[in-house]
N, CA, C and O atoms as a CHARMM CRD file, in Angstrom:
* protein
*
  384
    1    1 MET  N      3.53900  -6.59000   7.78000 PROA 1      0.00000
    2    1 MET  CA     3.26100  -7.10400   7.05400 PROA 1      0.00000
    3    1 MET  C      2.94400  -8.68700   7.41100 PROA 1      0.00000
    4    1 MET  O      3.90300  -9.36600   7.77800 PROA 1      0.00000
    5    2 TYR  N      1.76800  -9.24300   7.32800 PROA 2      0.00000
    6    2 TYR  CA     1.48200 -10.51800   7.45700 PROA 2      0.00000
    7    2 TYR  C      1.16900 -11.23200   6.67600 PROA 2      0.00000
    8    2 TYR  O      0.33700 -10.74800   5.90900 PROA 2      0.00000
    9    3 PHE  N      1.56400 -12.63800   6.39100 PROA 3      0.00000
   10    3 PHE  CA     0.77300 -13.37100   5.34600 PROA 3      0.00000
   11    3 PHE  C     -0.58600 -14.33000   5.79700 PROA 3      0.00000
   12    3 PHE  O     -0.73000 -15.11600   6.73400 PROA 3      0.00000
   13    4 GLU  N     -1.64600 -13.83800   4.53400 PROA 4      0.00000
   14    4 GLU  CA    -3.20100 -14.14100   4.84500 PROA 4      0.00000
   15    4 GLU  C     -2.91400 -15.34600   4.08200 PROA 4      0.00000
   16    4 GLU  O     -3.21100 -16.10900   5.00100 PROA 4      0.00000
   17    5 LYS  N     -2.66800 -15.91500   3.40000 PROA 5      0.00000
   18    5 LYS  CA    -2.24400 -16.78100   2.20000 PROA 5      0.00000
   19    5 LYS  C     -1.30800 -17.39400   1.75900 PROA 5      0.00000
   20    5 LYS  O     -0.87400 -17.00500   0.67400 PROA 5      0.00000
   21    6 ALA  N     -0.72100 -18.43900   2.34500 PROA 6      0.00000
   22    6 ALA  CA     0.58000 -19.07600   1.38000 PROA 6      0.00000
   23    6 ALA  C      0.38500 -20.08700   0.40600 PROA 6      0.00000
   24    6 ALA  O     -0.62600 -20.78400   0.31500 PROA 6      0.00000
   25    7 LEU  N      1.58500 -20.15200  -0.46000 PROA 7      0.00000
   26    7 LEU  CA     1.19600 -21.38100  -0.92700 PROA 7      0.00000
   27    7 LEU  C      1.22400 -22.71700  -0.34800 PROA 7      0.00000
   28    7 LEU  O      1.82800 -22.86700   0.71500 PROA 7      0.00000
   29    8 PRO  N      0.53400 -23.90600  -1.01800 PROA 8      0.00000
   30    8 PRO  CA     0.29900 -25.10000  -0.18100 PROA 8      0.00000
   31    8 PRO  C      1.84900 -25.84000   0.01000 PROA 8      0.00000
   32    8 PRO  O      1.98500 -26.72400   0.85500 PROA 8      0.00000
   33    9 SER  N      2.74300 -25.49600  -0.66000 PROA 9      0.00000
   34    9 SER  CA     3.99000 -26.11700  -1.01200 PROA 9      0.00000
   35    9 SER  C      4.51200 -25.20700   0.08000 PROA 9      0.00000
   36    9 SER  O      5.48900 -25.68300   0.65900 PROA 9      0.00000
   37   10 LEU  N      4.13000 -24.06800   0.49300 PROA 10     0.00000
   38   10 LEU  CA     5.68900 -23.12200   1.07800 PROA 10     0.00000
   39   10 LEU  C      4.55100 -22.38000   2.34500 PROA 10     0.00000
   40   10 LEU  O      3.83000 -21.39700   2.17500 PROA 10     0.00000
   41   11 PRO  N      4.66500 -23.05200   3.35000 PROA 11     0.00000
   42   11 PRO  CA     4.01200 -22.96000   4.74800 PROA 11     0.00000
   43   11 PRO  C      4.86700 -20.94300   5.06600 PROA 11     0.00000
   44   11 PRO  O      6.01800 -20.72100   4.68800 PROA 11     0.00000
   45   12 ARG  N      4.18100 -20.05500   5.62000 PROA 12     0.00000
   46   12 ARG  CA     4.36500 -19.07600   6.33800 PROA 12     0.00000
   47   12 ARG  C      4.59100 -18.94100   7.39300 PROA 12     0.00000
   48   12 ARG  O      4.37300 -20.05000   7.88000 PROA 12     0.00000
   49   13 ALA  N      5.01500 -18.06900   8.42700 PROA 13     0.00000
   50   13 ALA  CA     4.64500 -17.82500   9.62200 PROA 13     0.00000
   51   13 ALA  C      4.18500 -16.84500  10.10500 PROA 13     0.00000
   52   13 ALA  O      4.55000 -15.76100   9.65100 PROA 13     0.00000
   53   14 PHE  N      3.21400 -16.89700  11.20500 PROA 14     0.00000
   54   14 PHE  CA     2.40000 -16.12900  11.64000 PROA 14     0.00000
   55   14 PHE  C      2.78900 -14.62500  12.42600 PROA 14     0.00000
   56   14 PHE  O      1.96200 -13.95000  13.03800 PROA 14     0.00000
   57   15 HSD  N      3.82100 -14.37900  12.30300 PROA 15     0.00000
   58   15 HSD  CA     4.69000 -13.25100  13.13100 PROA 15     0.00000
   59   15 HSD  C      4.88600 -12.15900  12.14800 PROA 15     0.00000
   60   15 HSD  O      5.33300 -12.31200  11.01100 PROA 15     0.00000
   61   16 PRO  N      4.51700 -11.05800  12.68300 PROA 16     0.00000
   62   16 PRO  CA     4.37200  -9.71000  11.70800 PROA 16     0.00000
   63   16 PRO  C      5.90700  -9.86000  10.95100 PROA 16     0.00000
   64   16 PRO  O      6.83100 -10.49400  11.46200 PROA 16     0.00000
   65   17 ILE  N      5.99200  -9.17400   9.67300 PROA 17     0.00000
   66   17 ILE  CA     7.59500  -9.04100   9.13900 PROA 17     0.00000
   67   17 ILE  C      7.33300  -7.24900   8.35800 PROA 17     0.00000
   68   17 ILE  O      6.38800  -6.62500   7.87700 PROA 17     0.00000
   69   18 GLY  N      8.89800  -6.99300   8.64000 PROA 18     0.00000
   70   18 GLY  CA     9.15600  -5.63900   8.27800 PROA 18     0.00000
   71   18 GLY  C      9.60000  -5.94100   6.97400 PROA 18     0.00000
   72   18 GLY  O     10.26000  -6.95500   6.74700 PROA 18     0.00000
   73   19 VAL  N      9.11500  -4.70400   5.64800 PROA 19     0.00000
   74   19 VAL  CA     9.05400  -4.89600   4.62500 PROA 19     0.00000
   75   19 VAL  C      8.89400  -3.18600   4.11500 PROA 19     0.00000
   76   19 VAL  O      8.05200  -2.40500   4.55900 PROA 19     0.00000
   77   20 PHE  N      9.92300  -2.87900   3.09100 PROA 20     0.00000
   78   20 PHE  CA     9.91300  -1.75800   2.74600 PROA 20     0.00000
   79   20 PHE  C      8.93800  -1.10300   1.62500 PROA 20     0.00000
   80   20 PHE  O      9.17000  -1.59400   0.52000 PROA 20     0.00000
   81   21 THR  N      7.94400  -0.16000   1.61300 PROA 21     0.00000
   82   21 THR  CA     7.02500   0.10700   0.83900 PROA 21     0.00000
   83   21 THR  C      7.88600   0.92000   0.07800 PROA 21     0.00000
   84   21 THR  O      8.64300   1.78400   0.51900 PROA 21     0.00000
   85   22 ARG  N      7.69300   0.53100  -1.28000 PROA 22     0.00000
   86   22 ARG  CA     8.17300   1.34800  -2.79700 PROA 22     0.00000
   87   22 ARG  C      7.19600   2.16900  -3.20400 PROA 22     0.00000
   88   22 ARG  O      7.51900   3.35000  -3.07700 PROA 22     0.00000
   89   23 ASP  N      6.27500   2.02100  -3.58200 PROA 23     0.00000
   90   23 ASP  CA     5.05400   2.57600  -4.30700 PROA 23     0.00000
   91   23 ASP  C      3.36700   2.33900  -3.81000 PROA 23     0.00000
   92   23 ASP  O      3.09600   1.27400  -3.25600 PROA 23     0.00000
   93   24 PHE  N      2.67700   2.98600  -3.95000 PROA 24     0.00000
   94   24 PHE  CA     1.37800   3.27300  -4.30200 PROA 24     0.00000
   95   24 PHE  C      0.39600   3.32300  -5.22700 PROA 24     0.00000
   96   24 PHE  O      0.44900   4.32100  -5.94500 PROA 24     0.00000
   97   25 SER  N     -0.32400   2.70200  -5.40200 PROA 25     0.00000
   98   25 SER  CA    -1.29500   3.46000  -6.59600 PROA 25     0.00000
   99   25 SER  C     -3.02300   3.02400  -6.20500 PROA 25     0.00000
  100   25 SER  O     -3.18800   2.35400  -5.18500 PROA 25     0.00000
  101   26 LYS  N     -4.03600   3.34900  -6.88400 PROA 26     0.00000
  102   26 LYS  CA    -5.16400   3.44900  -6.55400 PROA 26     0.00000
  103   26 LYS  C     -5.86400   1.67700  -6.18900 PROA 26     0.00000
  104   26 LYS  O     -6.87600   1.33400  -5.57800 PROA 26     0.00000
  105   27 ASN  N     -4.73000   0.83300  -6.92000 PROA 27     0.00000
  106   27 ASN  CA    -5.36000  -0.51000  -6.55100 PROA 27     0.00000
  107   27 ASN  C     -4.01800  -1.22300  -6.53000 PROA 27     0.00000
  108   27 ASN  O     -4.16600  -2.40600  -6.83600 PROA 27     0.00000
  109   28 ALA  N     -2.87800  -0.92700  -6.29500 PROA 28     0.00000
  110   28 ALA  CA    -2.03500  -1.73500  -6.62900 PROA 28     0.00000
  111   28 ALA  C     -0.69600  -1.00700  -5.44400 PROA 28     0.00000
  112   28 ALA  O     -0.60300   0.18100  -5.13400 PROA 28     0.00000
  113   29 CYS  N      0.03700  -1.93700  -5.06000 PROA 29     0.00000
  114   29 CYS  CA     1.30200  -1.78400  -4.40200 PROA 29     0.00000
  115   29 CYS  C      2.61300  -2.33000  -4.27600 PROA 29     0.00000
  116   29 CYS  O      2.70400  -3.55800  -4.27800 PROA 29     0.00000
  117   30 GLY  N      3.72000  -1.59100  -4.15700 PROA 30     0.00000
  118   30 GLY  CA     4.86100  -2.27400  -4.67100 PROA 30     0.00000
  119   30 GLY  C      5.53800  -2.07900  -3.36900 PROA 30     0.00000
  120   30 GLY  O      5.59000  -1.07600  -2.65800 PROA 30     0.00000
  121   31 ILE  N      6.28500  -3.81300  -3.14100 PROA 31     0.00000
  122   31 ILE  CA     7.06100  -3.46200  -1.54100 PROA 31     0.00000
  123   31 ILE  C      8.85700  -3.93900  -1.76300 PROA 31     0.00000
  124   31 ILE  O      8.97400  -4.34300  -2.92000 PROA 31     0.00000
  125   32 VAL  N      9.79800  -3.98200  -1.24400 PROA 32     0.00000
  126   32 VAL  CA    10.99400  -4.49600  -1.36400 PROA 32     0.00000
  127   32 VAL  C     10.92400  -5.07500  -0.35800 PROA 32     0.00000
  128   32 VAL  O     10.53400  -4.44400   0.62500 PROA 32     0.00000
  129   33 THR  N     11.31500  -6.65900  -0.20300 PROA 33     0.00000
  130   33 THR  CA    11.69600  -7.75000   1.14800 PROA 33     0.00000
  131   33 THR  C     13.44700  -8.04700   0.81600 PROA 33     0.00000
  132   33 THR  O     14.23300  -7.75400  -0.08500 PROA 33     0.00000
  133   34 PRO  N     13.49900  -8.81200   2.14200 PROA 34     0.00000
  134   34 PRO  CA    14.50600  -9.43700   1.82300 PROA 34     0.00000
  135   34 PRO  C     14.69300 -11.11800   1.41800 PROA 34     0.00000
  136   34 PRO  O     15.64100 -11.89200   1.28600 PROA 34     0.00000
  137   35 PHE  N     13.46800 -11.17100   1.32900 PROA 35     0.00000
  138   35 PHE  CA    13.08700 -12.55500   1.03300 PROA 35     0.00000
  139   35 PHE  C     12.03300 -12.84900  -0.17700 PROA 35     0.00000
  140   35 PHE  O     11.16200 -11.99100  -0.32200 PROA 35     0.00000
  141   36 GLU  N     12.01400 -13.90600  -1.01500 PROA 36     0.00000
  142   36 GLU  CA    11.14300 -14.38500  -2.27300 PROA 36     0.00000
  143   36 GLU  C      9.59800 -14.06900  -2.01500 PROA 36     0.00000
  144   36 GLU  O      9.26100 -14.71200  -1.02100 PROA 36     0.00000
  145   37 LEU  N      8.85000 -13.55100  -2.37000 PROA 37     0.00000
  146   37 LEU  CA     7.32300 -14.20700  -2.46700 PROA 37     0.00000
  147   37 LEU  C      6.74700 -14.52400  -3.55200 PROA 37     0.00000
  148   37 LEU  O      7.32700 -14.19800  -4.58800 PROA 37     0.00000
  149   38 PHE  N      5.49800 -15.21900  -3.65100 PROA 38     0.00000
  150   38 PHE  CA     5.64800 -15.74200  -5.06800 PROA 38     0.00000
  151   38 PHE  C      4.13700 -15.51400  -5.46100 PROA 38     0.00000
  152   38 PHE  O      3.43500 -15.30700  -4.47100 PROA 38     0.00000
  153   39 PRO  N      3.39500 -15.50000  -6.79300 PROA 39     0.00000
  154   39 PRO  CA     2.45600 -15.02100  -7.35000 PROA 39     0.00000
  155   39 PRO  C      1.31500 -15.93500  -6.49000 PROA 39     0.00000
  156   39 PRO  O      1.48500 -17.13300  -6.26100 PROA 39     0.00000
  157   40 GLN  N      0.27300 -15.26500  -6.10800 PROA 40     0.00000
  158   40 GLN  CA    -0.73600 -15.79300  -5.54500 PROA 40     0.00000
  159   40 GLN  C     -1.09900 -15.77800  -4.11900 PROA 40     0.00000
  160   40 GLN  O     -2.21900 -15.89000  -3.62000 PROA 40     0.00000
  161   41 GLU  N      0.26400 -15.58800  -3.44200 PROA 41     0.00000
  162   41 GLU  CA    -0.21300 -15.39500  -2.17900 PROA 41     0.00000
  163   41 GLU  C     -0.69900 -14.24900  -1.63700 PROA 41     0.00000
  164   41 GLU  O     -0.74600 -13.27200  -2.38500 PROA 41     0.00000
  165   42 GLU  N     -1.03300 -14.14400  -0.63000 PROA 42     0.00000
  166   42 GLU  CA    -1.81400 -13.03600   0.25700 PROA 42     0.00000
  167   42 GLU  C     -1.27100 -12.42600   1.16200 PROA 42     0.00000
  168   42 GLU  O     -0.78600 -13.11200   2.06100 PROA 42     0.00000
  169   43 VAL  N     -1.19700 -11.45500   1.21900 PROA 43     0.00000
  170   43 VAL  CA    -0.40500 -10.39900   2.35000 PROA 43     0.00000
  171   43 VAL  C     -1.34800  -9.75400   2.74900 PROA 43     0.00000
  172   43 VAL  O     -2.32300  -9.54300   2.02800 PROA 43     0.00000
  173   44 ARG  N     -1.20200  -9.08100   4.61800 PROA 44     0.00000
  174   44 ARG  CA    -2.02500  -7.85700   5.14100 PROA 44     0.00000
  175   44 ARG  C     -0.75400  -6.45200   5.46600 PROA 44     0.00000
  176   44 ARG  O     -0.01800  -6.30000   6.44100 PROA 44     0.00000
  177   45 LEU  N     -0.83800  -5.98700   4.78000 PROA 45     0.00000
  178   45 LEU  CA    -0.09000  -4.72500   4.87300 PROA 45     0.00000
  179   45 LEU  C     -0.07900  -3.49900   5.80300 PROA 45     0.00000
  180   45 LEU  O      0.19100  -2.39700   5.32400 PROA 45     0.00000
  181   46 ILE  N     -0.37600  -3.64800   7.18900 PROA 46     0.00000
  182   46 ILE  CA    -0.51500  -2.61200   8.23500 PROA 46     0.00000
  183   46 ILE  C     -0.17700  -1.27700   8.37600 PROA 46     0.00000
  184   46 ILE  O      0.69800  -1.03500   9.20700 PROA 46     0.00000
  185   47 LEU  N     -0.78100  -0.12000   7.61100 PROA 47     0.00000
  186   47 LEU  CA     0.06500   0.87100   7.88800 PROA 47     0.00000
  187   47 LEU  C     -0.37500   1.87400   9.13800 PROA 47     0.00000
  188   47 LEU  O     -1.22000   1.43400   9.91800 PROA 47     0.00000
  189   48 PRO  N      0.10400   3.05600   9.33500 PROA 48     0.00000
  190   48 PRO  CA    -0.78700   3.56900  10.46300 PROA 48     0.00000
  191   48 PRO  C     -2.06900   4.17500  10.42800 PROA 48     0.00000
  192   48 PRO  O     -2.68800   4.45500  11.45500 PROA 48     0.00000
  193   49 THR  N     -2.58100   4.43400   9.02900 PROA 49     0.00000
  194   49 THR  CA    -3.79500   4.84700   8.63400 PROA 49     0.00000
  195   49 THR  C     -5.08000   4.34700   8.07800 PROA 49     0.00000
  196   49 THR  O     -6.18000   4.85300   7.85500 PROA 49     0.00000
  197   50 PHE  N     -4.50600   3.08300   7.92300 PROA 50     0.00000
  198   50 PHE  CA    -5.08100   2.12600   7.13700 PROA 50     0.00000
  199   50 PHE  C     -4.47700   0.57200   6.81200 PROA 50     0.00000
  200   50 PHE  O     -3.25100   0.48000   6.76600 PROA 50     0.00000
  201   51 TRP  N     -5.06200  -0.31600   6.64800 PROA 51     0.00000
  202   51 TRP  CA    -4.22000  -1.35700   6.10900 PROA 51     0.00000
  203   51 TRP  C     -4.91600  -2.16500   4.89700 PROA 51     0.00000
  204   51 TRP  O     -6.07900  -1.99600   4.53100 PROA 51     0.00000
  205   52 LEU  N     -4.18100  -2.88600   4.45500 PROA 52     0.00000
  206   52 LEU  CA    -4.43700  -3.69500   2.69400 PROA 52     0.00000
  207   52 LEU  C     -4.34000  -5.07000   2.74500 PROA 52     0.00000
  208   52 LEU  O     -3.25800  -5.58700   3.02300 PROA 52     0.00000
  209   53 GLN  N     -5.30700  -5.72500   2.51900 PROA 53     0.00000
  210   53 GLN  CA    -5.11800  -7.00300   2.14900 PROA 53     0.00000
  211   53 GLN  C     -4.88800  -6.85600   0.47900 PROA 53     0.00000
  212   53 GLN  O     -5.59600  -6.13200  -0.22100 PROA 53     0.00000
  213   54 LEU  N     -3.70700  -7.72000  -0.05400 PROA 54     0.00000
  214   54 LEU  CA    -3.17100  -7.68200  -1.31200 PROA 54     0.00000
  215   54 LEU  C     -2.79800  -8.91700  -1.74900 PROA 54     0.00000
  216   54 LEU  O     -2.82000  -9.75200  -0.84400 PROA 54     0.00000
  217   55 ARG  N     -2.50900  -9.27200  -2.66500 PROA 55     0.00000
  218   55 ARG  CA    -2.46300 -10.21000  -3.78200 PROA 55     0.00000
  219   55 ARG  C     -0.71400 -10.47900  -4.51500 PROA 55     0.00000
  220   55 ARG  O     -0.29200  -9.47900  -5.09400 PROA 55     0.00000
  221   56 VAL  N     -0.12900 -11.23000  -4.51100 PROA 56     0.00000
  222   56 VAL  CA     1.26800 -11.22900  -4.85000 PROA 56     0.00000
  223   56 VAL  C      0.78400 -11.29700  -6.41500 PROA 56     0.00000
  224   56 VAL  O     -0.23800 -11.90700  -6.73100 PROA 56     0.00000
  225   57 VAL  N      1.71400 -10.52800  -7.48600 PROA 57     0.00000
  226   57 VAL  CA     1.40800 -10.71200  -8.70800 PROA 57     0.00000
  227   57 VAL  C      2.60100 -10.76300  -9.62400 PROA 57     0.00000
  228   57 VAL  O      2.42400 -11.29400 -10.72100 PROA 57     0.00000
  229   58 ARG  N      3.73300 -10.30900  -9.34500 PROA 58     0.00000
  230   58 ARG  CA     5.11600  -9.94900  -9.90500 PROA 58     0.00000
  231   58 ARG  C      6.16400  -9.77200  -8.85600 PROA 58     0.00000
  232   58 ARG  O      6.33900  -8.74600  -8.19800 PROA 58     0.00000
  233   59 ALA  N      7.05000 -11.22700  -8.74800 PROA 59     0.00000
  234   59 ALA  CA     8.29700 -10.79000  -7.94300 PROA 59     0.00000
  235   59 ALA  C      9.70900 -10.61200  -9.00800 PROA 59     0.00000
  236   59 ALA  O     10.03200 -11.26000 -10.00300 PROA 59     0.00000
  237   60 ARG  N     10.33900  -9.49500  -8.34900 PROA 60     0.00000
  238   60 ARG  CA    11.90400  -9.70300  -9.45700 PROA 60     0.00000
  239   60 ARG  C     12.71200  -9.80200  -7.85100 PROA 60     0.00000
  240   60 ARG  O     12.47000  -9.41400  -6.70800 PROA 60     0.00000
  241   61 ARG  N     13.68800 -10.49000  -8.48500 PROA 61     0.00000
  242   61 ARG  CA    14.84500 -10.38600  -7.88300 PROA 61     0.00000
  243   61 ARG  C     16.15700  -9.76200  -8.27400 PROA 61     0.00000
  244   61 ARG  O     16.86900  -9.97800  -9.25500 PROA 61     0.00000
  245   62 HSD  N     16.31300  -8.84900  -7.15900 PROA 62     0.00000
  246   62 HSD  CA    17.62500  -8.08500  -7.80600 PROA 62     0.00000
  247   62 HSD  C     19.04400  -8.20500  -7.06800 PROA 62     0.00000
  248   62 HSD  O     20.09100  -7.83400  -7.59800 PROA 62     0.00000
  249   63 GLN  N     18.99500  -8.54300  -6.29200 PROA 63     0.00000
  250   63 GLN  CA    20.09500  -9.57600  -5.30200 PROA 63     0.00000
  251   63 GLN  C     19.76400 -10.54100  -4.56600 PROA 63     0.00000
  252   63 GLN  O     18.57800 -10.78100  -4.34200 PROA 63     0.00000
  253   64 SER  N     20.87700 -11.35300  -4.00000 PROA 64     0.00000
  254   64 SER  CA    20.41700 -12.40500  -3.38700 PROA 64     0.00000
  255   64 SER  C     19.28600 -12.02000  -1.92900 PROA 64     0.00000
  256   64 SER  O     18.43300 -12.83500  -1.57800 PROA 64     0.00000
  257   65 LYS  N     19.42200 -11.06200  -1.42500 PROA 65     0.00000
  258   65 LYS  CA    18.61300 -10.68700  -0.68200 PROA 65     0.00000
  259   65 LYS  C     17.77400  -9.27300  -0.61300 PROA 65     0.00000
  260   65 LYS  O     17.57200  -8.49200   0.31600 PROA 65     0.00000
  261   66 CYS  N     17.44900  -9.27800  -1.73300 PROA 66     0.00000
  262   66 CYS  CA    16.36400  -8.12300  -2.63100 PROA 66     0.00000
  263   66 CYS  C     15.56100  -8.39900  -3.30700 PROA 66     0.00000
  264   66 CYS  O     16.01200  -8.51100  -4.44700 PROA 66     0.00000
  265   67 TYR  N     14.54500  -8.59000  -3.25500 PROA 67     0.00000
  266   67 TYR  CA    13.42900  -8.93200  -4.56300 PROA 67     0.00000
  267   67 TYR  C     12.21300  -7.89800  -4.41400 PROA 67     0.00000
  268   67 TYR  O     11.74300  -7.66200  -3.30100 PROA 67     0.00000
  269   68 GLU  N     11.85300  -7.45200  -5.26600 PROA 68     0.00000
  270   68 GLU  CA    10.90900  -6.37700  -5.45600 PROA 68     0.00000
  271   68 GLU  C      9.87500  -7.01900  -5.84300 PROA 68     0.00000
  272   68 GLU  O      9.80400  -7.68700  -6.87400 PROA 68     0.00000
  273   69 ILE  N      8.78100  -6.80500  -4.81500 PROA 69     0.00000
  274   69 ILE  CA     7.18500  -7.46600  -5.40200 PROA 69     0.00000
  275   69 ILE  C      5.85900  -6.75700  -5.37100 PROA 69     0.00000
  276   69 ILE  O      5.28100  -6.28400  -4.39300 PROA 69     0.00000
  277   70 GLY  N      5.50800  -6.77600  -6.57700 PROA 70     0.00000
  278   70 GLY  CA     4.36400  -5.80200  -7.06200 PROA 70     0.00000
  279   70 GLY  C      2.86700  -6.83600  -6.52600 PROA 70     0.00000
  280   70 GLY  O      2.76600  -8.06100  -6.59700 PROA 70     0.00000
  281   71 MET  N      1.95900  -5.94900  -6.06100 PROA 71     0.00000
  282   71 MET  CA     0.57400  -6.72500  -5.55300 PROA 71     0.00000
  283   71 MET  C     -0.80300  -5.80900  -5.78700 PROA 71     0.00000
  284   71 MET  O     -1.06100  -4.60700  -5.72300 PROA 71     0.00000
  285   72 ARG  N     -1.47800  -6.91600  -6.06400 PROA 72     0.00000
  286   72 ARG  CA    -2.99000  -6.18500  -6.46100 PROA 72     0.00000
  287   72 ARG  C     -3.88100  -6.09900  -5.33800 PROA 72     0.00000
  288   72 ARG  O     -4.19700  -7.07700  -4.66100 PROA 72     0.00000
  289   73 LEU  N     -4.35700  -4.72900  -5.10700 PROA 73     0.00000
  290   73 LEU  CA    -5.27100  -4.43500  -3.96200 PROA 73     0.00000
  291   73 LEU  C     -6.25100  -5.60200  -4.12400 PROA 73     0.00000
  292   73 LEU  O     -6.55600  -5.94500  -5.26600 PROA 73     0.00000
  293   74 LEU  N     -6.68400  -6.13500  -3.23000 PROA 74     0.00000
  294   74 LEU  CA    -7.88300  -7.29800  -2.70300 PROA 74     0.00000
  295   74 LEU  C     -8.82100  -6.10800  -1.84900 PROA 74     0.00000
  296   74 LEU  O     -9.96300  -5.95300  -2.28200 PROA 74     0.00000
  297   75 HSD  N     -8.43100  -5.31600  -0.74000 PROA 75     0.00000
  298   75 HSD  CA    -9.21200  -4.87800  -0.02400 PROA 75     0.00000
  299   75 HSD  C     -8.41800  -4.17600   0.56600 PROA 75     0.00000
  300   75 HSD  O     -7.27500  -4.53600   0.84500 PROA 75     0.00000
  301   76 ARG  N     -9.23100  -2.34900   1.02200 PROA 76     0.00000
  302   76 ARG  CA    -8.47500  -1.12100   1.92700 PROA 76     0.00000
  303   76 ARG  C     -9.52800  -1.39100   2.99900 PROA 76     0.00000
  304   76 ARG  O    -10.73000  -1.58700   2.82000 PROA 76     0.00000
  305   77 ASN  N     -8.79700  -1.36000   4.23500 PROA 77     0.00000
  306   77 ASN  CA    -9.72000  -1.36000   5.54600 PROA 77     0.00000
  307   77 ASN  C     -9.09200  -0.04300   6.15000 PROA 77     0.00000
  308   77 ASN  O     -7.95900   0.36200   5.88800 PROA 77     0.00000
  309   78 SER  N    -10.17400   0.68400   7.16500 PROA 78     0.00000
  310   78 SER  CA    -9.72800   1.60500   8.11300 PROA 78     0.00000
  311   78 SER  C     -9.19700   0.85600   9.18800 PROA 78     0.00000
  312   78 SER  O     -9.52400  -0.32700   9.29400 PROA 78     0.00000
  313   79 PRO  N     -8.45300   1.35600   9.97000 PROA 79     0.00000
  314   79 PRO  CA    -7.37800   1.21500  11.31200 PROA 79     0.00000
  315   79 PRO  C     -8.26700   0.38900  12.24200 PROA 79     0.00000
  316   79 PRO  O     -9.31500   0.93500  12.58600 PROA 79     0.00000
  317   80 SER  N     -7.98000  -1.02400  12.77400 PROA 80     0.00000
  318   80 SER  CA    -8.57900  -1.32700  13.87400 PROA 80     0.00000
  319   80 SER  C     -8.12800  -2.33700  14.36500 PROA 80     0.00000
  320   80 SER  O     -7.16200  -2.71000  13.69800 PROA 80     0.00000
  321   81 ARG  N     -8.44200  -3.33700  15.65500 PROA 81     0.00000
  322   81 ARG  CA    -7.56500  -4.52500  15.94300 PROA 81     0.00000
  323   81 ARG  C     -7.57700  -5.27100  15.26400 PROA 81     0.00000
  324   81 ARG  O     -6.49600  -5.84200  15.12000 PROA 81     0.00000
  325   82 GLU  N     -8.76600  -5.77000  14.40100 PROA 82     0.00000
  326   82 GLU  CA    -9.00800  -6.64500  13.61100 PROA 82     0.00000
  327   82 GLU  C     -7.75400  -6.71200  12.49300 PROA 82     0.00000
  328   82 GLU  O     -7.80300  -7.79800  11.91600 PROA 82     0.00000
  329   83 ALA  N     -6.72200  -5.93200  12.05000 PROA 83     0.00000
  330   83 ALA  CA    -6.13400  -5.84600  11.42600 PROA 83     0.00000
  331   83 ALA  C     -4.78700  -7.00700  11.91100 PROA 83     0.00000
  332   83 ALA  O     -4.08400  -7.62300  11.11100 PROA 83     0.00000
  333   84 PHE  N     -4.70900  -7.06100  13.15700 PROA 84     0.00000
  334   84 PHE  CA    -4.00200  -8.11900  13.66100 PROA 84     0.00000
  335   84 PHE  C     -4.45600  -9.34800  14.11900 PROA 84     0.00000
  336   84 PHE  O     -3.75900 -10.11500  14.78300 PROA 84     0.00000
  337   85 VAL  N     -5.58900  -9.55700  13.78900 PROA 85     0.00000
  338   85 VAL  CA    -6.38700 -11.16800  13.93700 PROA 85     0.00000
  339   85 VAL  C     -5.42100 -11.67400  12.52200 PROA 85     0.00000
  340   85 VAL  O     -5.49200 -10.89300  11.57300 PROA 85     0.00000
  341   86 VAL  N     -4.69300 -12.69600  12.36300 PROA 86     0.00000
  342   86 VAL  CA    -4.81100 -13.38100  11.49200 PROA 86     0.00000
  343   86 VAL  C     -4.39900 -14.85700  11.58200 PROA 86     0.00000
  344   86 VAL  O     -3.48500 -15.12500  12.36200 PROA 86     0.00000
  345   87 GLY  N     -4.94200 -15.80400  10.90500 PROA 87     0.00000
  346   87 GLY  CA    -5.01000 -17.00800  10.95100 PROA 87     0.00000
  347   87 GLY  C     -5.66000 -17.42100  11.98500 PROA 87     0.00000
  348   87 GLY  O     -5.23300 -18.35800  12.65900 PROA 87     0.00000
  349   88 GLY  N     -7.04700 -16.64300  12.33200 PROA 88     0.00000
  350   88 GLY  CA    -7.84500 -16.92600  13.40600 PROA 88     0.00000
  351   88 GLY  C     -7.51600 -16.59500  14.77300 PROA 88     0.00000
  352   88 GLY  O     -8.28700 -16.90300  15.68200 PROA 88     0.00000
  353   89 ARG  N     -6.07500 -15.79500  15.05300 PROA 89     0.00000
  354   89 ARG  CA    -5.94400 -15.91900  16.38600 PROA 89     0.00000
  355   89 ARG  C     -5.39600 -14.35600  16.42700 PROA 89     0.00000
  356   89 ARG  O     -5.32400 -13.70200  15.38600 PROA 89     0.00000
  357   90 PHE  N     -4.97500 -13.75200  17.85000 PROA 90     0.00000
  358   90 PHE  CA    -4.54600 -12.33600  18.02600 PROA 90     0.00000
  359   90 PHE  C     -2.77600 -12.64100  17.61300 PROA 90     0.00000
  360   90 PHE  O     -2.00400 -13.37200  18.23400 PROA 90     0.00000
  361   91 THR  N     -2.62000 -12.20400  16.95300 PROA 91     0.00000
  362   91 THR  CA    -0.84600 -11.52200  16.88200 PROA 91     0.00000
  363   91 THR  C     -0.35700 -10.28200  17.25100 PROA 91     0.00000
  364   91 THR  O     -0.86900  -9.21200  16.92300 PROA 91     0.00000
  365   92 GLU  N      0.92900 -10.46300  18.13500 PROA 92     0.00000
  366   92 GLU  CA     1.63500  -9.19700  18.61900 PROA 92     0.00000
  367   92 GLU  C      2.78000  -9.37200  18.10700 PROA 92     0.00000
  368   92 GLU  O      3.35100 -10.43000  17.84200 PROA 92     0.00000
  369   93 ALA  N      3.26800  -7.82500  17.90600 PROA 93     0.00000
  370   93 ALA  CA     4.25800  -7.43500  17.28000 PROA 93     0.00000
  371   93 ALA  C      5.55100  -7.71100  18.50600 PROA 93     0.00000
  372   93 ALA  O      5.55500  -7.24900  19.64700 PROA 93     0.00000
  373   94 ARG  N      6.78800  -8.75400  17.76700 PROA 94     0.00000
  374   94 ARG  CA     7.81200  -9.22500  18.74600 PROA 94     0.00000
  375   94 ARG  C      8.34100  -8.31200  18.49200 PROA 94     0.00000
  376   94 ARG  O      8.21600  -7.77700  17.39100 PROA 94     0.00000
  377   95 PRO  N      9.31000  -7.72300  19.70600 PROA 95     0.00000
  378   95 PRO  CA    10.28800  -6.52500  19.95100 PROA 95     0.00000
  379   95 PRO  C     11.76200  -7.44400  19.07700 PROA 95     0.00000
  380   95 PRO  O     12.21500  -8.58800  19.09700 PROA 95     0.00000
  381   96 ALA  N     12.13500  -5.95300  18.28100 PROA 96     0.00000
  382   96 ALA  CA    13.30400  -6.36800  17.62800 PROA 96     0.00000
  383   96 ALA  C     14.67100  -7.05900  18.08400 PROA 96     0.00000
  384   96 ALA  O     15.54300  -7.31100  17.25200 PROA 96     0.00000
């Protein structure tokens, strides 16, 4: 996952972030993250067969490092190198 559009008061990094996908529907997606995301933030979720542009609509804290995030689909894209162009520049996955 990459951040596309963060809140003005909360700058986000341009490097990829691993998340757990929870569920998918035709126009929404749920993920689980170790940090909080806020409504109106936009993210890019890259999967092996397609990539999505999503807007956060709901965030729920389960524990101190476990947040359930609900997102609405903005756009579904076919696989391409463009998935890795974030903030006007090409990003590469960093080794873990």
